[in-house]
Structures are given as structure tokens and as C-alpha cells.
C-alpha positions, -999 to 999 in steps of 0.1 A, spaced: 135 -251 -695 109 -225 -686 130 -215 -656 161 -208 -678 140 -186 -702 127 -166 -672 162 -162 -657 174 -150 -691 147 -124 -692 155 -112 -657 192 -110 -666 183 -89 -697 162 -65 -676 190 -63 -651 214 -52 -679 191 -27 -696 176 -10 -665 208 7 -653 215 20 -688 180 35 -690 182 49 -655 215 67 -662 202 81 -695 171 95 -678 191 109 -649 215 126 -674 186 142 -693 170 154 -661 203 169 -649 210 186 -683 175 201 -683 178 214 -648 212 229 -654 201 246 -686 171 261 -668 192 274 -639 217 289 -663 190 307 -683 174 320 -651 208 333 -640 214 350 -673 180 367 -671 188 379 -635 222 393 -647 205 411 -676 180 427 -653 207 438 -629 228 453 -657 198 471 -673 190 488 -640 227 496 -634 226 481 -599 260 471 -587 
């Protein structure tokens, strides 16, 4: 009986872990892309303000 409860817990963890992993990976990717876009915008503004082409 105890073994079945333990197996059920492991199965639940096996189901939840990939979901949490993908959510965290998505948030990290979104944050990184947002930061890179903002840096590129700043770079473009600086280039345009100094009229370098």
C-alpha cells in the first residue's frame, strides 16, 4: 500500500515538473528577448542622434 502511494507521488511529480520547466524556460526567453530588443533600440537611437550612417 505504501509503495502505491509513493509511486503515485512520483507520477505526479513527473507530470508537473515538465510543465514548470517549460514555464520557467519561456519566462527566461521572454525576459532575454525583451532586454535585447531594448538594447538594440537604444543603440539605434544613439546612432540616429549622432547622424552616423
